[in-house]
mmCIF file of the C-alpha atoms, coordinates in Angstrom:
data_MODEL
# 
_entry.id   MODEL 
# 
loop_
_atom_site.group_PDB 
_atom_site.id 
_atom_site.type_symbol 
_atom_site.label_atom_id 
_atom_site.label_alt_id 
_atom_site.label_comp_id 
_atom_site.label_asym_id 
_atom_site.label_entity_id 
_atom_site.label_seq_id 
_atom_site.pdbx_PDB_ins_code 
_atom_site.Cartn_x 
_atom_site.Cartn_y 
_atom_site.Cartn_z 
_atom_site.occupancy 
_atom_site.B_iso_or_equiv 
_atom_site.pdbx_formal_charge 
_atom_site.auth_seq_id 
_atom_site.auth_comp_id 
_atom_site.auth_asym_id 
_atom_site.auth_atom_id 
_atom_site.pdbx_PDB_model_num 
ATOM 1   C CA . MET A 1 1   ? -9.443  27.839 -6.385  1.00 0.00 ? 1   MET A CA 1 
ATOM 2   C CA . GLU A 1 2   ? -11.350 31.080 -6.560  1.00 0.00 ? 2   GLU A CA 1 
ATOM 3   C CA . HIS A 1 3   ? -14.462 29.615 -8.179  1.00 0.00 ? 3   HIS A CA 1 
ATOM 4   C CA . PHE A 1 4   ? -15.081 26.677 -5.829  1.00 0.00 ? 4   PHE A CA 1 
ATOM 5   C CA . THR A 1 5   ? -18.487 26.391 -4.242  1.00 0.00 ? 5   THR A CA 1 
ATOM 6   C CA . PRO A 1 6   ? -20.097 23.279 -2.757  1.00 0.00 ? 6   PRO A CA 1 
ATOM 7   C CA . ILE A 1 7   ? -23.019 23.730 -5.150  1.00 0.00 ? 7   ILE A CA 1 
ATOM 8   C CA . SER A 1 8   ? -20.811 23.787 -8.249  1.00 0.00 ? 8   SER A CA 1 
ATOM 9   C CA . ALA A 1 9   ? -18.905 20.746 -6.967  1.00 0.00 ? 9   ALA A CA 1 
ATOM 10  C CA . LEU A 1 10  ? -22.144 18.840 -6.372  1.00 0.00 ? 10  LEU A CA 1 
ATOM 11  C CA . ALA A 1 11  ? -23.506 19.853 -9.772  1.00 0.00 ? 11  ALA A CA 1 
ATOM 12  C CA . GLY A 1 12  ? -20.291 18.820 -11.515 1.00 0.00 ? 12  GLY A CA 1 
ATOM 13  C CA . GLY A 1 13  ? -20.210 15.483 -9.701  1.00 0.00 ? 13  GLY A CA 1 
ATOM 14  C CA . ALA A 1 14  ? -23.848 14.839 -10.529 1.00 0.00 ? 14  ALA A CA 1 
ATOM 15  C CA . LEU A 1 15  ? -23.231 15.583 -14.221 1.00 0.00 ? 15  LEU A CA 1 
ATOM 16  C CA . ILE A 1 16  ? -20.215 13.254 -14.291 1.00 0.00 ? 16  ILE A CA 1 
ATOM 17  C CA . GLY A 1 17  ? -22.267 10.524 -12.611 1.00 0.00 ? 17  GLY A CA 1 
ATOM 18  C CA . LEU A 1 18  ? -25.145 11.077 -15.017 1.00 0.00 ? 18  LEU A CA 1 
ATOM 19  C CA . ALA A 1 19  ? -22.838 10.907 -18.041 1.00 0.00 ? 19  ALA A CA 1 
ATOM 20  C CA . ALA A 1 20  ? -21.171 7.711  -16.784 1.00 0.00 ? 20  ALA A CA 1 
ATOM 21  C CA . SER A 1 21  ? -24.575 6.155  -16.047 1.00 0.00 ? 21  SER A CA 1 
ATOM 22  C CA . MET A 1 22  ? -25.902 7.057  -19.489 1.00 0.00 ? 22  MET A CA 1 
ATOM 23  C CA . MET A 1 23  ? -22.796 5.605  -21.142 1.00 0.00 ? 23  MET A CA 1 
ATOM 24  C CA . LEU A 1 24  ? -23.325 2.317  -19.311 1.00 0.00 ? 24  LEU A CA 1 
ATOM 25  C CA . LEU A 1 25  ? -27.110 2.266  -19.726 1.00 0.00 ? 25  LEU A CA 1 
ATOM 26  C CA . PHE A 1 26  ? -27.305 3.185  -23.405 1.00 0.00 ? 26  PHE A CA 1 
ATOM 27  C CA . ASN A 1 27  ? -24.013 1.771  -24.713 1.00 0.00 ? 27  ASN A CA 1 
ATOM 28  C CA . GLY A 1 28  ? -23.138 -0.934 -22.188 1.00 0.00 ? 28  GLY A CA 1 
ATOM 29  C CA . ARG A 1 29  ? -19.667 0.580  -21.842 1.00 0.00 ? 29  ARG A CA 1 
ATOM 30  C CA . ILE A 1 30  ? -17.630 1.969  -18.966 1.00 0.00 ? 30  ILE A CA 1 
ATOM 31  C CA . ALA A 1 31  ? -16.689 5.655  -19.282 1.00 0.00 ? 31  ALA A CA 1 
ATOM 32  C CA . GLY A 1 32  ? -13.011 5.102  -18.484 1.00 0.00 ? 32  GLY A CA 1 
ATOM 33  C CA . ILE A 1 33  ? -11.114 7.687  -20.507 1.00 0.00 ? 33  ILE A CA 1 
ATOM 34  C CA . SER A 1 34  ? -7.813  5.813  -20.678 1.00 0.00 ? 34  SER A CA 1 
ATOM 35  C CA . GLY A 1 35  ? -9.547  2.657  -21.897 1.00 0.00 ? 35  GLY A CA 1 
ATOM 36  C CA . ILE A 1 36  ? -11.502 4.577  -24.518 1.00 0.00 ? 36  ILE A CA 1 
ATOM 37  C CA . TYR A 1 37  ? -8.400  6.375  -25.741 1.00 0.00 ? 37  TYR A CA 1 
ATOM 38  C CA . GLY A 1 38  ? -6.312  3.187  -25.559 1.00 0.00 ? 38  GLY A CA 1 
ATOM 39  C CA . GLY A 1 39  ? -8.833  1.491  -27.837 1.00 0.00 ? 39  GLY A CA 1 
ATOM 40  C CA . LEU A 1 40  ? -8.046  4.096  -30.485 1.00 0.00 ? 40  LEU A CA 1 
ATOM 41  C CA . LEU A 1 41  ? -4.358  3.210  -30.324 1.00 0.00 ? 41  LEU A CA 1 
ATOM 42  C CA . ARG A 1 42  ? -5.093  -0.461 -31.029 1.00 0.00 ? 42  ARG A CA 1 
ATOM 43  C CA . PRO A 1 43  ? -8.249  -0.246 -33.137 1.00 0.00 ? 43  PRO A CA 1 
ATOM 44  C CA . VAL A 1 44  ? -10.690 -3.083 -33.688 1.00 0.00 ? 44  VAL A CA 1 
ATOM 45  C CA . ALA A 1 45  ? -13.021 -2.952 -36.681 1.00 0.00 ? 45  ALA A CA 1 
ATOM 46  C CA . GLY A 1 46  ? -16.481 -1.694 -35.748 1.00 0.00 ? 46  GLY A CA 1 
ATOM 47  C CA . ASP A 1 47  ? -15.278 -0.331 -32.400 1.00 0.00 ? 47  ASP A CA 1 
ATOM 48  C CA . ILE A 1 48  ? -13.717 2.939  -33.498 1.00 0.00 ? 48  ILE A CA 1 
ATOM 49  C CA . GLY A 1 49  ? -16.611 5.313  -34.244 1.00 0.00 ? 49  GLY A CA 1 
ATOM 50  C CA . TRP A 1 50  ? -17.949 5.719  -30.727 1.00 0.00 ? 50  TRP A CA 1 
ATOM 51  C CA . ARG A 1 51  ? -14.426 6.123  -29.341 1.00 0.00 ? 51  ARG A CA 1 
ATOM 52  C CA . VAL A 1 52  ? -13.622 8.891  -31.837 1.00 0.00 ? 52  VAL A CA 1 
ATOM 53  C CA . ALA A 1 53  ? -16.939 10.611 -31.032 1.00 0.00 ? 53  ALA A CA 1 
ATOM 54  C CA . PHE A 1 54  ? -16.236 10.398 -27.288 1.00 0.00 ? 54  PHE A CA 1 
ATOM 55  C CA . VAL A 1 55  ? -12.699 11.827 -27.551 1.00 0.00 ? 55  VAL A CA 1 
ATOM 56  C CA . LEU A 1 56  ? -13.852 14.554 -29.967 1.00 0.00 ? 56  LEU A CA 1 
ATOM 57  C CA . GLY A 1 57  ? -16.614 15.423 -27.504 1.00 0.00 ? 57  GLY A CA 1 
ATOM 58  C CA . LEU A 1 58  ? -14.021 15.888 -24.761 1.00 0.00 ? 58  LEU A CA 1 
ATOM 59  C CA . LEU A 1 59  ? -11.870 18.094 -26.975 1.00 0.00 ? 59  LEU A CA 1 
ATOM 60  C CA . VAL A 1 60  ? -14.762 20.163 -28.338 1.00 0.00 ? 60  VAL A CA 1 
ATOM 61  C CA . GLY A 1 61  ? -16.251 20.519 -24.856 1.00 0.00 ? 61  GLY A CA 1 
ATOM 62  C CA . GLY A 1 62  ? -12.943 21.771 -23.488 1.00 0.00 ? 62  GLY A CA 1 
ATOM 63  C CA . GLY A 1 63  ? -12.567 24.167 -26.394 1.00 0.00 ? 63  GLY A CA 1 
ATOM 64  C CA . LEU A 1 64  ? -16.074 25.525 -25.879 1.00 0.00 ? 64  LEU A CA 1 
ATOM 65  C CA . LEU A 1 65  ? -15.369 26.053 -22.184 1.00 0.00 ? 65  LEU A CA 1 
ATOM 66  C CA . VAL A 1 66  ? -12.294 28.125 -23.034 1.00 0.00 ? 66  VAL A CA 1 
ATOM 67  C CA . LEU A 1 67  ? -14.379 30.233 -25.445 1.00 0.00 ? 67  LEU A CA 1 
ATOM 68  C CA . VAL A 1 68  ? -17.412 30.660 -23.194 1.00 0.00 ? 68  VAL A CA 1 
ATOM 69  C CA . ALA A 1 69  ? -15.774 30.985 -19.757 1.00 0.00 ? 69  ALA A CA 1 
ATOM 70  C CA . PRO A 1 70  ? -11.992 31.446 -20.121 1.00 0.00 ? 70  PRO A CA 1 
ATOM 71  C CA . GLU A 1 71  ? -11.690 32.647 -16.524 1.00 0.00 ? 71  GLU A CA 1 
ATOM 72  C CA . LEU A 1 72  ? -12.478 29.106 -15.338 1.00 0.00 ? 72  LEU A CA 1 
ATOM 73  C CA . VAL A 1 73  ? -9.345  27.704 -16.997 1.00 0.00 ? 73  VAL A CA 1 
ATOM 74  C CA . ALA A 1 74  ? -7.058  30.738 -16.816 1.00 0.00 ? 74  ALA A CA 1 
ATOM 75  C CA . GLY A 1 75  ? -4.827  29.236 -14.102 1.00 0.00 ? 75  GLY A CA 1 
ATOM 76  C CA . SER A 1 76  ? -4.020  26.149 -16.136 1.00 0.00 ? 76  SER A CA 1 
ATOM 77  C CA . ALA A 1 77  ? -3.215  28.040 -19.343 1.00 0.00 ? 77  ALA A CA 1 
ATOM 78  C CA . HIS A 1 78  ? 0.223   29.139 -18.133 1.00 0.00 ? 78  HIS A CA 1 
ATOM 79  C CA . ARG A 1 79  ? 1.880   25.772 -18.746 1.00 0.00 ? 79  ARG A CA 1 
ATOM 80  C CA . SER A 1 80  ? 4.133   25.208 -21.718 1.00 0.00 ? 80  SER A CA 1 
ATOM 81  C CA . LEU A 1 81  ? 3.116   22.745 -24.389 1.00 0.00 ? 81  LEU A CA 1 
ATOM 82  C CA . VAL A 1 82  ? 6.229   20.664 -23.645 1.00 0.00 ? 82  VAL A CA 1 
ATOM 83  C CA . ALA A 1 83  ? 5.420   20.481 -19.914 1.00 0.00 ? 83  ALA A CA 1 
ATOM 84  C CA . THR A 1 84  ? 1.837   19.537 -20.723 1.00 0.00 ? 84  THR A CA 1 
ATOM 85  C CA . ALA A 1 85  ? 2.969   16.809 -23.149 1.00 0.00 ? 85  ALA A CA 1 
ATOM 86  C CA . ILE A 1 86  ? 5.440   15.375 -20.618 1.00 0.00 ? 86  ILE A CA 1 
ATOM 87  C CA . ALA A 1 87  ? 2.750   15.387 -17.919 1.00 0.00 ? 87  ALA A CA 1 
ATOM 88  C CA . GLY A 1 88  ? 0.367   13.634 -20.305 1.00 0.00 ? 88  GLY A CA 1 
ATOM 89  C CA . VAL A 1 89  ? 2.892   10.889 -21.057 1.00 0.00 ? 89  VAL A CA 1 
ATOM 90  C CA . ILE A 1 90  ? 3.540   10.359 -17.337 1.00 0.00 ? 90  ILE A CA 1 
ATOM 91  C CA . VAL A 1 91  ? -0.188  10.150 -16.628 1.00 0.00 ? 91  VAL A CA 1 
ATOM 92  C CA . GLY A 1 92  ? -0.557  7.731  -19.549 1.00 0.00 ? 92  GLY A CA 1 
ATOM 93  C CA . PHE A 1 93  ? 2.074   5.404  -18.090 1.00 0.00 ? 93  PHE A CA 1 
ATOM 94  C CA . GLY A 1 94  ? 0.392   5.632  -14.693 1.00 0.00 ? 94  GLY A CA 1 
ATOM 95  C CA . THR A 1 95  ? -3.001  4.699  -16.063 1.00 0.00 ? 95  THR A CA 1 
ATOM 96  C CA . ARG A 1 96  ? -1.541  1.685  -17.843 1.00 0.00 ? 96  ARG A CA 1 
ATOM 97  C CA . MET A 1 97  ? 0.250   0.583  -14.668 1.00 0.00 ? 97  MET A CA 1 
ATOM 98  C CA . GLY A 1 98  ? -2.951  1.051  -12.642 1.00 0.00 ? 98  GLY A CA 1 
ATOM 99  C CA . ASN A 1 99  ? -5.116  -0.702 -15.245 1.00 0.00 ? 99  ASN A CA 1 
ATOM 100 C CA . GLY A 1 100 ? -7.255  2.386  -15.612 1.00 0.00 ? 100 GLY A CA 1 
ATOM 101 C CA . CYS A 1 101 ? -7.688  6.021  -14.729 1.00 0.00 ? 101 CYS A CA 1 
ATOM 102 C CA . THR A 1 102 ? -9.616  7.974  -12.140 1.00 0.00 ? 102 THR A CA 1 
ATOM 103 C CA . SER A 1 103 ? -12.736 8.060  -14.298 1.00 0.00 ? 103 SER A CA 1 
ATOM 104 C CA . GLY A 1 104 ? -12.691 4.316  -14.886 1.00 0.00 ? 104 GLY A CA 1 
ATOM 105 C CA . HIS A 1 105 ? -11.850 3.301  -11.327 1.00 0.00 ? 105 HIS A CA 1 
ATOM 106 C CA . GLY A 1 106 ? -13.180 6.215  -9.267  1.00 0.00 ? 106 GLY A CA 1 
ATOM 107 C CA . VAL A 1 107 ? -16.412 6.967  -11.088 1.00 0.00 ? 107 VAL A CA 1 
ATOM 108 C CA . CYS A 1 108 ? -17.360 3.694  -12.760 1.00 0.00 ? 108 CYS A CA 1 
ATOM 109 C CA . GLY A 1 109 ? -15.491 1.034  -10.777 1.00 0.00 ? 109 GLY A CA 1 
ATOM 110 C CA . LEU A 1 110 ? -16.571 2.181  -7.320  1.00 0.00 ? 110 LEU A CA 1 
ATOM 111 C CA . THR A 1 111 ? -20.223 2.274  -8.362  1.00 0.00 ? 111 THR A CA 1 
ATOM 112 C CA . ARG A 1 112 ? -19.867 -1.368 -9.419  1.00 0.00 ? 112 ARG A CA 1 
ATOM 113 C CA . PHE A 1 113 ? -18.299 -2.199 -6.014  1.00 0.00 ? 113 PHE A CA 1 
ATOM 114 C CA . SER A 1 114 ? -15.022 -3.284 -7.611  1.00 0.00 ? 114 SER A CA 1 
ATOM 115 C CA . ARG A 1 115 ? -12.349 -4.023 -4.980  1.00 0.00 ? 115 ARG A CA 1 
ATOM 116 C CA . ARG A 1 116 ? -9.608  -3.337 -7.504  1.00 0.00 ? 116 ARG A CA 1 
ATOM 117 C CA . SER A 1 117 ? -11.127 0.070  -8.210  1.00 0.00 ? 117 SER A CA 1 
ATOM 118 C CA . LEU A 1 118 ? -11.371 0.825  -4.494  1.00 0.00 ? 118 LEU A CA 1 
ATOM 119 C CA . VAL A 1 119 ? -7.661  0.086  -4.022  1.00 0.00 ? 119 VAL A CA 1 
ATOM 120 C CA . ALA A 1 120 ? -6.756  2.074  -7.146  1.00 0.00 ? 120 ALA A CA 1 
ATOM 121 C CA . THR A 1 121 ? -8.864  5.075  -6.107  1.00 0.00 ? 121 THR A CA 1 
ATOM 122 C CA . LEU A 1 122 ? -7.435  5.078  -2.578  1.00 0.00 ? 122 LEU A CA 1 
ATOM 123 C CA . THR A 1 123 ? -3.953  4.958  -4.109  1.00 0.00 ? 123 THR A CA 1 
ATOM 124 C CA . PHE A 1 124 ? -4.726  7.832  -6.522  1.00 0.00 ? 124 PHE A CA 1 
ATOM 125 C CA . MET A 1 125 ? -6.215  10.018 -3.812  1.00 0.00 ? 125 MET A CA 1 
ATOM 126 C CA . THR A 1 126 ? -3.511  9.333  -1.220  1.00 0.00 ? 126 THR A CA 1 
ATOM 127 C CA . THR A 1 127 ? -0.712  9.922  -3.707  1.00 0.00 ? 127 THR A CA 1 
ATOM 128 C CA . GLY A 1 128 ? -2.369  13.110 -4.964  1.00 0.00 ? 128 GLY A CA 1 
ATOM 129 C CA . PHE A 1 129 ? -2.809  14.433 -1.422  1.00 0.00 ? 129 PHE A CA 1 
ATOM 130 C CA . LEU A 1 130 ? 0.785   13.647 -0.466  1.00 0.00 ? 130 LEU A CA 1 
ATOM 131 C CA . THR A 1 131 ? 2.165   15.148 -3.683  1.00 0.00 ? 131 THR A CA 1 
ATOM 132 C CA . ALA A 1 132 ? 0.129   18.354 -3.334  1.00 0.00 ? 132 ALA A CA 1 
ATOM 133 C CA . SER A 1 133 ? 1.162   18.664 0.318   1.00 0.00 ? 133 SER A CA 1 
ATOM 134 C CA . LEU A 1 134 ? 4.839   18.139 -0.505  1.00 0.00 ? 134 LEU A CA 1 
ATOM 135 C CA . ILE A 1 135 ? 4.779   20.675 -3.340  1.00 0.00 ? 135 ILE A CA 1 
ATOM 136 C CA . THR A 1 136 ? 3.020   23.201 -1.092  1.00 0.00 ? 136 THR A CA 1 
ATOM 137 C CA . LEU A 1 137 ? 5.653   22.745 1.618   1.00 0.00 ? 137 LEU A CA 1 
ATOM 138 C CA . LEU A 1 138 ? 8.550   22.928 -0.857  1.00 0.00 ? 138 LEU A CA 1 
ATOM 139 C CA . ALA A 1 139 ? 7.102   26.125 -2.330  1.00 0.00 ? 139 ALA A CA 1 
ATOM 140 C CA . GLY A 1 140 ? 7.160   27.745 1.104   1.00 0.00 ? 140 GLY A CA 1 
ATOM 141 C CA . GLY A 1 141 ? 3.508   27.367 1.942   1.00 0.00 ? 141 GLY A CA 1 
ATOM 142 C CA . SER A 1 142 ? 1.913   25.769 4.970   1.00 0.00 ? 142 SER A CA 1 
ATOM 143 C CA . LEU A 1 143 ? -0.581  22.964 5.210   1.00 0.00 ? 143 LEU A CA 1 
# 
């Protein structure tokens, strides 16, 4: 990660926390991406508009980032569409099995002192660390 700095990490974390807090404060809703997206797949009348706006905001924000600062996402752009789709499906199954995603459990659940979110976040982080370490070793790198 060529662009990592502690300041940018702190700023990004603060913005994520601020956005999640505003979502809860002004809308009374948890900013769990998988739950928001899942609600679009099984729509309930009167509950669709904000979900569409949220997902569109994610897509437009990502698109604007690519236009404004493409060097920040250049490393991730070398994946095929098929590989990206397969990865997305696998992540989708994982979030359903874990009753939520990292944003729902890690950002929103931990701040509400949810035990279930603590266990889920520890599982996510441990599995991610072990997977990254294994891939690094298999690719000939060192830890």
